[in-house]
BAMIFI-133642 format. One record per atom (N, C-alpha, C): residue number from 1; residue in one letter; atom name; x, y, z. Coordinates in nm, 3 decimals. Example, Ala and Ser with C-alpha at 12.3 -4.5 7.8 and 13.67 -1.06 7.14 Angstrom:
// residues 2
[1, A, N, [1.319, -0.569, 0.780]];
[1, A, CA, [1.230, -0.450, 0.780]];
[1, A, C, [1.320, -0.330, 0.780]];
[2, S, N, [1.285, -0.225, 0.708]];
[2, S, CA, [1.367, -0.106, 0.714]];
[2, S, C, [1.290, 0.003, 0.787]];
END
This chain:
// residues 179
[1, M, N, [0.082, -0.120, 0.000]];
[1, M, CA, [0.000, 0.000, 0.000]];
[1, M, C, [0.087, 0.126, 0.000]];
[2, G, N, [0.217, 0.110, 0.005]];
[2, G, CA, [0.306, 0.225, -0.001]];
[2, G, C, [0.331, 0.292, 0.133]];
[3, G, N, [0.281, 0.235, 0.241]];
[3, G, CA, [0.301, 0.291, 0.375]];
[3, G, C, [0.207, 0.221, 0.471]];
[4, P, N, [0.204, 0.267, 0.596]];
[4, P, CA, [0.114, 0.205, 0.694]];
[4, P, C, [-0.032, 0.218, 0.651]];
[5, K, N, [-0.106, 0.109, 0.661]];
[5, K, CA, [-0.246, 0.109, 0.621]];
[5, K, C, [-0.328, 0.211, 0.698]];
[6, A, N, [-0.295, 0.237, 0.821]];
[6, A, CA, [-0.370, 0.333, 0.902]];
[6, A, C, [-0.377, 0.471, 0.836]];
[7, L, N, [-0.272, 0.504, 0.759]];
[7, L, CA, [-0.263, 0.636, 0.697]];
[7, L, C, [-0.319, 0.641, 0.555]];
[8, V, N, [-0.348, 0.526, 0.496]];
[8, V, CA, [-0.405, 0.520, 0.362]];
[8, V, C, [-0.543, 0.587, 0.366]];
[9, E, N, [-0.568, 0.672, 0.267]];
[9, E, CA, [-0.695, 0.745, 0.265]];
[9, E, C, [-0.797, 0.680, 0.174]];
[10, L, N, [-0.920, 0.682, 0.221]];
[10, L, CA, [-1.035, 0.637, 0.145]];
[10, L, C, [-1.136, 0.750, 0.150]];
[11, D, N, [-1.167, 0.806, 0.035]];
[11, D, CA, [-1.258, 0.920, 0.026]];
[11, D, C, [-1.215, 1.035, 0.119]];
[12, G, N, [-1.084, 1.061, 0.122]];
[12, G, CA, [-1.031, 1.174, 0.198]];
[12, G, C, [-1.017, 1.150, 0.347]];
[13, E, N, [-1.037, 1.028, 0.392]];
[13, E, CA, [-1.031, 0.996, 0.534]];
[13, E, C, [-0.931, 0.884, 0.556]];
[14, P, N, [-0.833, 0.904, 0.647]];
[14, P, CA, [-0.739, 0.795, 0.677]];
[14, P, C, [-0.815, 0.673, 0.730]];
[15, L, N, [-0.769, 0.554, 0.693]];
[15, L, CA, [-0.838, 0.432, 0.737]];
[15, L, C, [-0.849, 0.424, 0.888]];
[16, V, N, [-0.752, 0.477, 0.963]];
[16, V, CA, [-0.761, 0.472, 1.108]];
[16, V, C, [-0.880, 0.554, 1.159]];
[17, R, N, [-0.903, 0.671, 1.101]];
[17, R, CA, [-1.017, 0.753, 1.143]];
[17, R, C, [-1.148, 0.686, 1.102]];
[18, R, N, [-1.148, 0.625, 0.984]];
[18, R, CA, [-1.268, 0.555, 0.938]];
[18, R, C, [-1.304, 0.442, 1.034]];
[19, A, N, [-1.206, 0.363, 1.072]];
[19, A, CA, [-1.230, 0.251, 1.164]];
[19, A, C, [-1.281, 0.301, 1.299]];
[20, L, N, [-1.222, 0.408, 1.350]];
[20, L, CA, [-1.267, 0.464, 1.477]];
[20, L, C, [-1.407, 0.523, 1.467]];
[21, R, N, [-1.439, 0.583, 1.354]];
[21, R, CA, [-1.574, 0.638, 1.334]];
[21, R, C, [-1.677, 0.525, 1.331]];
[22, V, N, [-1.644, 0.416, 1.263]];
[22, V, CA, [-1.735, 0.301, 1.257]];
[22, V, C, [-1.758, 0.244, 1.397]];
[23, L, N, [-1.651, 0.233, 1.476]];
[23, L, CA, [-1.664, 0.184, 1.613]];
[23, L, C, [-1.751, 0.278, 1.697]];
[24, A, N, [-1.723, 0.407, 1.690]];
[24, A, CA, [-1.800, 0.505, 1.768]];
[24, A, C, [-1.946, 0.505, 1.726]];
[25, D, N, [-1.972, 0.506, 1.594]];
[25, D, CA, [-2.109, 0.504, 1.545]];
[25, D, C, [-2.180, 0.373, 1.579]];
[26, G, N, [-2.102, 0.268, 1.603]];
[26, G, CA, [-2.158, 0.140, 1.644]];
[26, G, C, [-2.180, 0.130, 1.794]];
[27, G, N, [-2.149, 0.237, 1.867]];
[27, G, CA, [-2.177, 0.242, 2.010]];
[27, G, C, [-2.060, 0.206, 2.100]];
[28, C, N, [-1.940, 0.195, 2.046]];
[28, C, CA, [-1.824, 0.156, 2.127]];
[28, C, C, [-1.760, 0.278, 2.194]];
[29, A, N, [-1.726, 0.259, 2.318]];
[29, A, CA, [-1.651, 0.360, 2.395]];
[29, A, C, [-1.595, 0.288, 2.517]];
[30, P, N, [-1.477, 0.320, 2.558]];
[30, P, CA, [-1.383, 0.414, 2.499]];
[30, P, C, [-1.322, 0.358, 2.371]];
[31, L, N, [-1.261, 0.446, 2.294]];
[31, L, CA, [-1.196, 0.405, 2.170]];
[31, L, C, [-1.046, 0.401, 2.192]];
[32, V, N, [-0.992, 0.280, 2.197]];
[32, V, CA, [-0.848, 0.259, 2.214]];
[32, V, C, [-0.793, 0.221, 2.078]];
[33, V, N, [-0.689, 0.291, 2.035]];
[33, V, CA, [-0.627, 0.260, 1.906]];
[33, V, C, [-0.481, 0.226, 1.931]];
[34, V, N, [-0.441, 0.109, 1.881]];
[34, V, CA, [-0.303, 0.064, 1.901]];
[34, V, C, [-0.220, 0.111, 1.782]];
[35, L, N, [-0.108, 0.176, 1.814]];
[35, L, CA, [-0.020, 0.233, 1.713]];
[35, L, C, [0.107, 0.151, 1.701]];
[36, G, N, [0.158, 0.146, 1.580]];
[36, G, CA, [0.283, 0.074, 1.554]];
[36, G, C, [0.366, 0.154, 1.458]];
[37, A, N, [0.366, 0.112, 1.332]];
[37, A, CA, [0.442, 0.182, 1.229]];
[37, A, C, [0.393, 0.326, 1.217]];
[38, A, N, [0.486, 0.419, 1.206]];
[38, A, CA, [0.455, 0.562, 1.191]];
[38, A, C, [0.362, 0.610, 1.302]];
[39, S, N, [0.388, 0.566, 1.425]];
[39, S, CA, [0.296, 0.594, 1.535]];
[39, S, C, [0.269, 0.743, 1.557]];
[40, E, N, [0.370, 0.827, 1.544]];
[40, E, CA, [0.347, 0.970, 1.567]];
[40, E, C, [0.262, 1.032, 1.456]];
[41, E, N, [0.285, 0.988, 1.332]];
[41, E, CA, [0.205, 1.040, 1.222]];
[41, E, C, [0.060, 0.993, 1.233]];
[42, V, N, [0.040, 0.867, 1.272]];
[42, V, CA, [-0.095, 0.817, 1.291]];
[42, V, C, [-0.161, 0.889, 1.409]];
[43, R, N, [-0.088, 0.905, 1.518]];
[43, R, CA, [-0.143, 0.974, 1.637]];
[43, R, C, [-0.194, 1.113, 1.599]];
[44, S, N, [-0.122, 1.182, 1.512]];
[44, S, CA, [-0.162, 1.318, 1.473]];
[44, S, C, [-0.294, 1.321, 1.396]];
[45, R, N, [-0.338, 1.207, 1.348]];
[45, R, CA, [-0.462, 1.200, 1.270]];
[45, R, C, [-0.579, 1.142, 1.349]];
[46, L, N, [-0.558, 1.113, 1.476]];
[46, L, CA, [-0.664, 1.055, 1.556]];
[46, L, C, [-0.766, 1.161, 1.595]];
[47, P, N, [-0.892, 1.122, 1.603]];
[47, P, CA, [-0.994, 1.216, 1.649]];
[47, P, C, [-0.981, 1.240, 1.799]];
[48, A, N, [-1.035, 1.351, 1.843]];
[48, A, CA, [-1.036, 1.382, 1.987]];
[48, A, C, [-1.106, 1.269, 2.061]];
[49, G, N, [-1.053, 1.234, 2.175]];
[49, G, CA, [-1.113, 1.131, 2.258]];
[49, G, C, [-1.059, 0.991, 2.236]];
[50, A, N, [-0.992, 0.967, 2.124]];
[50, A, CA, [-0.933, 0.835, 2.101]];
[50, A, C, [-0.813, 0.819, 2.193]];
[51, L, N, [-0.798, 0.702, 2.252]];
[51, L, CA, [-0.689, 0.675, 2.344]];
[51, L, C, [-0.579, 0.598, 2.270]];
[52, P, N, [-0.468, 0.667, 2.236]];
[52, P, CA, [-0.361, 0.597, 2.165]];
[52, P, C, [-0.276, 0.512, 2.259]];
[53, V, N, [-0.240, 0.394, 2.212]];
[53, V, CA, [-0.153, 0.302, 2.286]];
[53, V, C, [-0.047, 0.255, 2.187]];
[54, V, N, [0.079, 0.271, 2.221]];
[54, V, CA, [0.186, 0.227, 2.132]];
[54, V, C, [0.225, 0.083, 2.169]];
[55, A, N, [0.229, -0.002, 2.068]];
[55, A, CA, [0.278, -0.139, 2.085]];
[55, A, C, [0.426, -0.135, 2.047]];
[56, P, N, [0.516, -0.136, 2.146]];
[56, P, CA, [0.657, -0.123, 2.114]];
[56, P, C, [0.709, -0.237, 2.027]];
[57, D, N, [0.647, -0.353, 2.035]];
[57, D, CA, [0.689, -0.469, 1.957]];
[57, D, C, [0.596, -0.492, 1.837]];
[58, W, N, [0.541, -0.383, 1.782]];
[58, W, CA, [0.442, -0.391, 1.676]];
[58, W, C, [0.491, -0.470, 1.554]];
[59, A, N, [0.620, -0.466, 1.525]];
[59, A, CA, [0.672, -0.536, 1.407]];
[59, A, C, [0.655, -0.687, 1.417]];
[60, E, N, [0.630, -0.737, 1.538]];
[60, E, CA, [0.607, -0.881, 1.558]];
[60, E, C, [0.480, -0.925, 1.488]];
[61, G, N, [0.382, -0.836, 1.475]];
[61, G, CA, [0.258, -0.870, 1.408]];
[61, G, C, [0.136, -0.832, 1.490]];
[62, M, N, [0.021, -0.875, 1.441]];
[62, M, CA, [-0.107, -0.841, 1.501]];
[62, M, C, [-0.117, -0.882, 1.648]];
[63, G, N, [-0.051, -0.990, 1.685]];
[63, G, CA, [-0.054, -1.036, 1.824]];
[63, G, C, [-0.003, -0.932, 1.920]];
[64, A, N, [0.104, -0.862, 1.883]];
[64, A, CA, [0.160, -0.757, 1.969]];
[64, A, C, [0.061, -0.644, 1.988]];
[65, S, N, [-0.007, -0.607, 1.880]];
[65, S, CA, [-0.107, -0.500, 1.889]];
[65, S, C, [-0.224, -0.541, 1.977]];
[66, L, N, [-0.269, -0.662, 1.961]];
[66, L, CA, [-0.381, -0.712, 2.041]];
[66, L, C, [-0.345, -0.715, 2.189]];
[67, R, N, [-0.226, -0.764, 2.220]];
[67, R, CA, [-0.182, -0.766, 2.360]];
[67, R, C, [-0.179, -0.626, 2.419]];
[68, A, N, [-0.123, -0.530, 2.345]];
[68, A, CA, [-0.112, -0.393, 2.394]];
[68, A, C, [-0.250, -0.331, 2.414]];
[69, G, N, [-0.341, -0.352, 2.321]];
[69, G, CA, [-0.474, -0.295, 2.333]];
[69, G, C, [-0.552, -0.352, 2.450]];
[70, L, N, [-0.548, -0.483, 2.466]];
[70, L, CA, [-0.621, -0.545, 2.578]];
[70, L, C, [-0.560, -0.507, 2.712]];
[71, Q, N, [-0.427, -0.493, 2.716]];
[71, Q, CA, [-0.362, -0.450, 2.841]];
[71, Q, C, [-0.408, -0.309, 2.877]];
[72, A, N, [-0.414, -0.221, 2.777]];
[72, A, CA, [-0.458, -0.083, 2.802]];
[72, A, C, [-0.602, -0.080, 2.853]];
[73, L, N, [-0.688, -0.160, 2.794]];
[73, L, CA, [-0.827, -0.165, 2.840]];
[73, L, C, [-0.837, -0.219, 2.982]];
[74, D, N, [-0.753, -0.316, 3.012]];
[74, D, CA, [-0.753, -0.377, 3.146]];
[74, D, C, [-0.711, -0.277, 3.254]];
[75, E, N, [-0.638, -0.174, 3.215]];
[75, E, CA, [-0.589, -0.075, 3.311]];
[75, E, C, [-0.683, 0.045, 3.325]];
[76, L, N, [-0.790, 0.050, 3.247]];
[76, L, CA, [-0.885, 0.161, 3.257]];
[76, L, C, [-0.970, 0.147, 3.383]];
[77, D, N, [-1.017, 0.259, 3.431]];
[77, D, CA, [-1.107, 0.260, 3.546]];
[77, D, C, [-1.224, 0.352, 3.512]];
[78, P, N, [-1.341, 0.297, 3.490]];
[78, P, CA, [-1.378, 0.156, 3.504]];
[78, P, C, [-1.333, 0.075, 3.383]];
[79, R, N, [-1.313, -0.055, 3.406]];
[79, R, CA, [-1.278, -0.146, 3.297]];
[79, R, C, [-1.403, -0.179, 3.217]];
[80, P, N, [-1.392, -0.175, 3.087]];
[80, P, CA, [-1.508, -0.215, 3.005]];
[80, P, C, [-1.539, -0.363, 3.023]];
[81, D, N, [-1.664, -0.399, 2.998]];
[81, D, CA, [-1.705, -0.539, 3.006]];
[81, D, C, [-1.643, -0.621, 2.894]];
[82, A, N, [-1.623, -0.557, 2.779]];
[82, A, CA, [-1.574, -0.630, 2.661]];
[82, A, C, [-1.507, -0.532, 2.565]];
[83, A, N, [-1.436, -0.588, 2.469]];
[83, A, CA, [-1.370, -0.509, 2.366]];
[83, A, C, [-1.415, -0.557, 2.230]];
[84, V, N, [-1.450, -0.464, 2.143]];
[84, V, CA, [-1.473, -0.497, 2.003]];
[84, V, C, [-1.342, -0.473, 1.932]];
[85, V, N, [-1.282, -0.578, 1.879]];
[85, V, CA, [-1.154, -0.569, 1.810]];
[85, V, C, [-1.183, -0.555, 1.660]];
[86, H, N, [-1.133, -0.444, 1.606]];
[86, H, CA, [-1.156, -0.410, 1.465]];
[86, H, C, [-1.022, -0.369, 1.403]];
[87, L, N, [-1.006, -0.392, 1.275]];
[87, L, CA, [-0.881, -0.363, 1.206]];
[87, L, C, [-0.901, -0.250, 1.105]];
[88, V, N, [-0.797, -0.171, 1.082]];
[88, V, CA, [-0.809, -0.057, 0.992]];
[88, V, C, [-0.827, -0.096, 0.846]];
[89, D, N, [-0.787, -0.216, 0.809]];
[89, D, CA, [-0.794, -0.253, 0.667]];
[89, D, C, [-0.923, -0.325, 0.629]];
[90, L, N, [-1.030, -0.296, 0.702]];
[90, L, CA, [-1.161, -0.356, 0.675]];
[90, L, C, [-1.265, -0.247, 0.649]];
[91, P, N, [-1.252, -0.171, 0.539]];
[91, P, CA, [-1.343, -0.058, 0.518]];
[91, P, C, [-1.487, -0.099, 0.488]];
[92, G, N, [-1.513, -0.225, 0.463]];
[92, G, CA, [-1.650, -0.270, 0.438]];
[92, G, C, [-1.727, -0.304, 0.564]];
[93, V, N, [-1.660, -0.301, 0.679]];
[93, V, CA, [-1.729, -0.324, 0.806]];
[93, V, C, [-1.805, -0.195, 0.842]];
[94, T, N, [-1.931, -0.210, 0.876]];
[94, T, CA, [-2.018, -0.095, 0.902]];
[94, T, C, [-2.046, -0.078, 1.050]];
[95, A, N, [-2.095, 0.041, 1.084]];
[95, A, CA, [-2.135, 0.069, 1.220]];
[95, A, C, [-2.249, -0.024, 1.263]];
[96, A, N, [-2.336, -0.059, 1.170]];
[96, A, CA, [-2.447, -0.150, 1.202]];
[96, A, C, [-2.395, -0.287, 1.243]];
[97, A, N, [-2.293, -0.337, 1.175]];
[97, A, CA, [-2.234, -0.465, 1.213]];
[97, A, C, [-2.168, -0.456, 1.349]];
[98, V, N, [-2.097, -0.346, 1.373]];
[98, V, CA, [-2.033, -0.326, 1.504]];
[98, V, C, [-2.140, -0.319, 1.613]];
[99, A, N, [-2.249, -0.248, 1.588]];
[99, A, CA, [-2.356, -0.236, 1.688]];
[99, A, C, [-2.418, -0.372, 1.718]];
[100, R, N, [-2.437, -0.454, 1.615]];
[100, R, CA, [-2.494, -0.588, 1.637]];
[100, R, C, [-2.401, -0.669, 1.728]];
[101, L, N, [-2.272, -0.660, 1.703]];
[101, L, CA, [-2.174, -0.732, 1.784]];
[101, L, C, [-2.168, -0.675, 1.925]];
[102, A, N, [-2.161, -0.542, 1.935]];
[102, A, CA, [-2.149, -0.475, 2.065]];
[102, A, C, [-2.270, -0.502, 2.155]];
[103, A, N, [-2.384, -0.528, 2.095]];
[103, A, CA, [-2.504, -0.558, 2.174]];
[103, A, C, [-2.489, -0.687, 2.255]];
[104, Q, N, [-2.390, -0.769, 2.220]];
[104, Q, CA, [-2.364, -0.895, 2.292]];
[104, Q, C, [-2.266, -0.876, 2.408]];
[105, S, N, [-2.227, -0.753, 2.432]];
[105, S, CA, [-2.122, -0.722, 2.530]];
[105, S, C, [-2.154, -0.773, 2.671]];
[106, A, N, [-2.059, -0.847, 2.726]];
[106, A, CA, [-2.066, -0.898, 2.862]];
[106, A, C, [-1.926, -0.948, 2.897]];
[107, P, N, [-1.891, -0.952, 3.026]];
[107, P, CA, [-1.757, -0.998, 3.062]];
[107, P, C, [-1.722, -1.138, 3.011]];
[108, E, N, [-1.821, -1.226, 2.995]];
[108, E, CA, [-1.794, -1.363, 2.950]];
[108, E, C, [-1.811, -1.380, 2.800]];
[109, A, N, [-1.849, -1.275, 2.728]];
[109, A, CA, [-1.879, -1.284, 2.585]];
[109, A, C, [-1.754, -1.319, 2.503]];
[110, L, N, [-1.775, -1.398, 2.401]];
[110, L, CA, [-1.673, -1.430, 2.303]];
[110, L, C, [-1.749, -1.452, 2.171]];
[111, V, N, [-1.758, -1.346, 2.090]];
[111, V, CA, [-1.844, -1.346, 1.973]];
[111, V, C, [-1.764, -1.296, 1.853]];
[112, R, N, [-1.778, -1.369, 1.744]];
[112, R, CA, [-1.707, -1.332, 1.623]];
[112, R, C, [-1.808, -1.305, 1.512]];
[113, A, N, [-1.790, -1.196, 1.441]];
[113, A, CA, [-1.877, -1.168, 1.326]];
[113, A, C, [-1.856, -1.278, 1.223]];
[114, A, N, [-1.963, -1.313, 1.156]];
[114, A, CA, [-1.957, -1.413, 1.051]];
[114, A, C, [-2.025, -1.358, 0.926]];
[115, Y, N, [-1.978, -1.403, 0.813]];
[115, Y, CA, [-2.031, -1.360, 0.684]];
[115, Y, C, [-2.059, -1.486, 0.605]];
[116, A, N, [-2.187, -1.511, 0.578]];
[116, A, CA, [-2.231, -1.637, 0.516]];
[116, A, C, [-2.178, -1.756, 0.596]];
[117, G, N, [-2.179, -1.741, 0.728]];
[117, G, CA, [-2.138, -1.848, 0.818]];
[117, G, C, [-1.989, -1.862, 0.840]];
[118, E, N, [-1.909, -1.782, 0.770]];
[118, E, CA, [-1.763, -1.789, 0.784]];
[118, E, C, [-1.714, -1.684, 0.884]];
[119, P, N, [-1.636, -1.726, 0.985]];
[119, P, CA, [-1.589, -1.630, 1.086]];
[119, P, C, [-1.493, -1.528, 1.028]];
[120, A, N, [-1.506, -1.404, 1.077]];
[120, A, CA, [-1.420, -1.295, 1.032]];
[120, A, C, [-1.414, -1.189, 1.142]];
[121, H, N, [-1.400, -1.062, 1.103]];
[121, H, CA, [-1.394, -0.950, 1.198]];
[121, H, C, [-1.515, -0.861, 1.182]];
[122, P, N, [-1.545, -0.786, 1.282]];
[122, P, CA, [-1.479, -0.771, 1.412]];
[122, P, C, [-1.509, -0.886, 1.506]];
[123, V, N, [-1.440, -0.881, 1.621]];
[123, V, CA, [-1.454, -0.984, 1.725]];
[123, V, C, [-1.483, -0.913, 1.857]];
[124, L, N, [-1.577, -0.966, 1.932]];
[124, L, CA, [-1.608, -0.914, 2.066]];
[124, L, C, [-1.545, -1.008, 2.167]];
[125, I, N, [-1.455, -0.952, 2.250]];
[125, I, CA, [-1.385, -1.032, 2.350]];
[125, I, C, [-1.420, -0.979, 2.487]];
[126, G, N, [-1.493, -1.059, 2.564]];
[126, G, CA, [-1.530, -1.021, 2.699]];
[126, G, C, [-1.409, -1.018, 2.791]];
[127, R, N, [-1.417, -0.934, 2.891]];
[127, R, CA, [-1.307, -0.911, 2.987]];
[127, R, C, [-1.252, -1.039, 3.047]];
[128, S, N, [-1.336, -1.138, 3.072]];
[128, S, CA, [-1.288, -1.262, 3.134]];
[128, S, C, [-1.196, -1.341, 3.040]];
[129, H, N, [-1.194, -1.305, 2.913]];
[129, H, CA, [-1.107, -1.374, 2.815]];
[129, H, C, [-0.979, -1.297, 2.785]];
[130, W, N, [-0.967, -1.172, 2.833]];
[130, W, CA, [-0.852, -1.090, 2.794]];
[130, W, C, [-0.718, -1.151, 2.830]];
[131, A, N, [-0.704, -1.204, 2.950]];
[131, A, CA, [-0.575, -1.262, 2.990]];
[131, A, C, [-0.540, -1.382, 2.902]];
[132, G, N, [-0.637, -1.467, 2.873]];
[132, G, CA, [-0.611, -1.582, 2.788]];
[132, G, C, [-0.574, -1.542, 2.646]];
[133, V, N, [-0.642, -1.441, 2.593]];
[133, V, CA, [-0.610, -1.393, 2.459]];
[133, V, C, [-0.471, -1.332, 2.458]];
[134, R, N, [-0.439, -1.250, 2.558]];
[134, R, CA, [-0.305, -1.188, 2.563]];
[134, R, C, [-0.195, -1.293, 2.568]];
[135, S, N, [-0.216, -1.398, 2.646]];
[135, S, CA, [-0.111, -1.499, 2.660]];
[135, S, C, [-0.094, -1.585, 2.535]];
[136, S, N, [-0.197, -1.592, 2.451]];
[136, S, CA, [-0.188, -1.674, 2.331]];
[136, S, C, [-0.163, -1.593, 2.204]];
[137, A, N, [-0.177, -1.463, 2.209]];
[137, A, CA, [-0.162, -1.379, 2.090]];
[137, A, C, [-0.014, -1.369, 2.052]];
[138, A, N, [0.017, -1.415, 1.933]];
[138, A, CA, [0.155, -1.413, 1.885]];
[138, A, C, [0.156, -1.392, 1.735]];
[139, G, N, [0.261, -1.331, 1.686]];
[139, G, CA, [0.278, -1.312, 1.543]];
[139, G, C, [0.159, -1.243, 1.479]];
[140, D, N, [0.125, -1.284, 1.358]];
[140, D, CA, [0.014, -1.224, 1.288]];
[140, D, C, [-0.117, -1.299, 1.310]];
[141, A, N, [-0.118, -1.394, 1.401]];
[141, A, CA, [-0.240, -1.472, 1.426]];
[141, A, C, [-0.338, -1.401, 1.516]];
[142, G, N, [-0.292, -1.302, 1.593]];
[142, G, CA, [-0.384, -1.233, 1.683]];
[142, G, C, [-0.450, -1.330, 1.780]];
[143, A, N, [-0.583, -1.326, 1.784]];
[143, A, CA, [-0.658, -1.413, 1.875]];
[143, A, C, [-0.698, -1.545, 1.810]];
[144, R, N, [-0.657, -1.570, 1.690]];
[144, R, CA, [-0.702, -1.689, 1.615]];
[144, R, C, [-0.684, -1.818, 1.695]];
[145, G, N, [-0.569, -1.837, 1.756]];
[145, G, CA, [-0.544, -1.960, 1.832]];
[145, G, C, [-0.638, -1.974, 1.952]];
[146, Y, N, [-0.664, -1.863, 2.019]];
[146, Y, CA, [-0.752, -1.866, 2.135]];
[146, Y, C, [-0.896, -1.896, 2.091]];
[147, L, N, [-0.937, -1.835, 1.982]];
[147, L, CA, [-1.075, -1.850, 1.936]];
[147, L, C, [-1.104, -1.987, 1.876]];
[148, A, N, [-1.003, -2.046, 1.812]];
[148, A, CA, [-1.023, -2.173, 1.741]];
[148, A, C, [-1.073, -2.282, 1.836]];
[149, G, N, [-1.192, -2.324, 1.812]];
[149, G, CA, [-1.249, -2.433, 1.890]];
[149, G, C, [-1.285, -2.398, 2.033]];
[150, H, N, [-1.280, -2.268, 2.070]];
[150, H, CA, [-1.313, -2.231, 2.209]];
[150, H, C, [-1.462, -2.258, 2.233]];
[151, P, N, [-1.494, -2.327, 2.343]];
[151, P, CA, [-1.634, -2.364, 2.366]];
[151, P, C, [-1.727, -2.244, 2.389]];
[152, D, N, [-1.672, -2.130, 2.429]];
[152, D, CA, [-1.756, -2.013, 2.453]];
[152, D, C, [-1.780, -1.929, 2.328]];
[153, L, N, [-1.708, -1.958, 2.220]];
[153, L, CA, [-1.718, -1.877, 2.099]];
[153, L, C, [-1.850, -1.899, 2.028]];
[154, S, N, [-1.913, -1.788, 1.994]];
[154, S, CA, [-2.032, -1.796, 1.910]];
[154, S, C, [-2.010, -1.706, 1.788]];
[155, L, N, [-2.074, -1.742, 1.679]];
[155, L, CA, [-2.069, -1.661, 1.557]];
[155, L, C, [-2.198, -1.581, 1.548]];
[156, L, N, [-2.184, -1.458, 1.502]];
[156, L, CA, [-2.298, -1.369, 1.486]];
[156, L, C, [-2.299, -1.323, 1.340]];
[157, E, N, [-2.401, -1.364, 1.266]];
[157, E, CA, [-2.408, -1.332, 1.123]];
[157, E, C, [-2.418, -1.181, 1.102]];
[158, C, N, [-2.330, -1.129, 1.019]];
[158, C, CA, [-2.327, -0.986, 0.985]];
[158, C, C, [-2.322, -0.963, 0.835]];
[159, G, N, [-2.336, -1.070, 0.757]];
[159, G, CA, [-2.328, -1.059, 0.612]];
[159, G, C, [-2.434, -0.971, 0.551]];
[160, D, N, [-2.545, -0.950, 0.622]];
[160, D, CA, [-2.650, -0.862, 0.572]];
[160, D, C, [-2.618, -0.716, 0.597]];
[161, L, N, [-2.512, -0.690, 0.674]];
[161, L, CA, [-2.480, -0.552, 0.714]];
[161, L, C, [-2.344, -0.502, 0.667]];
[162, A, N, [-2.254, -0.593, 0.632]];
[162, A, CA, [-2.117, -0.550, 0.609]];
[162, A, C, [-2.046, -0.644, 0.512]];
[163, D, N, [-1.928, -0.601, 0.473]];
[163, D, CA, [-1.840, -0.678, 0.384]];
[163, D, C, [-1.710, -0.704, 0.461]];
[164, P, N, [-1.669, -0.830, 0.474]];
[164, P, CA, [-1.552, -0.862, 0.557]];
[164, P, C, [-1.418, -0.854, 0.486]];
[165, D, N, [-1.415, -0.818, 0.358]];
[165, D, CA, [-1.291, -0.824, 0.282]];
[165, D, C, [-1.191, -0.717, 0.328]];
[166, D, N, [-1.067, -0.761, 0.348]];
[166, D, CA, [-0.963, -0.664, 0.384]];
[166, D, C, [-0.902, -0.606, 0.257]];
[167, V, N, [-0.830, -0.496, 0.276]];
[167, V, CA, [-0.765, -0.431, 0.163]];
[167, V, C, [-0.614, -0.438, 0.183]];
[168, D, N, [-0.549, -0.507, 0.092]];
[168, D, CA, [-0.404, -0.521, 0.096]];
[168, D, C, [-0.337, -0.457, -0.025]];
[169, T, N, [-0.417, -0.416, -0.123]];
[169, T, CA, [-0.362, -0.356, -0.245]];
[169, T, C, [-0.444, -0.232, -0.281]];
[170, P, N, [-0.385, -0.140, -0.359]];
[170, P, CA, [-0.463, -0.025, -0.405]];
[170, P, C, [-0.585, -0.066, -0.487]];
[171, E, N, [-0.574, -0.176, -0.560]];
[171, E, CA, [-0.687, -0.224, -0.640]];
[171, E, C, [-0.804, -0.267, -0.549]];
[172, Q, N, [-0.772, -0.335, -0.441]];
[172, Q, CA, [-0.877, -0.376, -0.347]];
[172, Q, C, [-0.940, -0.254, -0.280]];
[173, L, N, [-0.859, -0.154, -0.248]];
[173, L, CA, [-0.909, -0.032, -0.184]];
[173, L, C, [-1.003, 0.043, -0.281]];
[174, A, N, [-0.971, 0.044, -0.409]];
[174, A, CA, [-1.050, 0.117, -0.508]];
[174, A, C, [-1.195, 0.069, -0.511]];
[175, R, N, [-1.217, -0.055, -0.474]];
[175, R, CA, [-1.352, -0.112, -0.471]];
[175, R, C, [-1.443, -0.036, -0.374]];
[176, Y, N, [-1.384, 0.026, -0.273]];
[176, Y, CA, [-1.462, 0.095, -0.170]];
[176, Y, C, [-1.474, 0.246, -0.193]];
[177, R, N, [-1.407, 0.297, -0.294]];
[177, R, CA, [-1.413, 0.442, -0.321]];
[177, R, C, [-1.550, 0.480, -0.371]];
[178, S, N, [-1.603, 0.592, -0.322]];
[178, S, CA, [-1.735, 0.639, -0.367]];
[178, S, C, [-1.719, 0.722, -0.493]];
[179, G, N, [-1.831, 0.735, -0.563]];
[179, G, CA, [-1.840, 0.820, -0.681]];
[179, G, C, [-1.736, 0.796, -0.778]];
END
């Protein structure tokens, strides 16, 4: 993409701001954003009220970011019941899909958005699962290992509200450009 995905613009808006807007419009608060590559440049583009957290080991992969974000949430007072984990490279995820997922929020919740029955993002991770997810999150797998076959995991269909495709190339991003 020529640089950090968080800074890539879609319709004049950096993907990081778009993802945070979708989360906020979906009813999520507080908004914690984990920074890695180009952290200062990304931080300068965050909306007011977003809580930036730097993952010092961000180059390790998504697992490092997930650990940093969940640790930051665990240190808040009051601690949220759950976290909706969303990625910046998913511009087809809508606030309606986030709201559907967030409505399941509870400390014991473990819910993954599904599209035509296939698990994808975002993921709702209840507070009682944060320590387990942090201890298993490694490399680019994020929470995948923890979620795989977990008896508490449920899928919540969101295919009627959103598109789960990530954008890894300018051609894929062009699909989401308006007008």
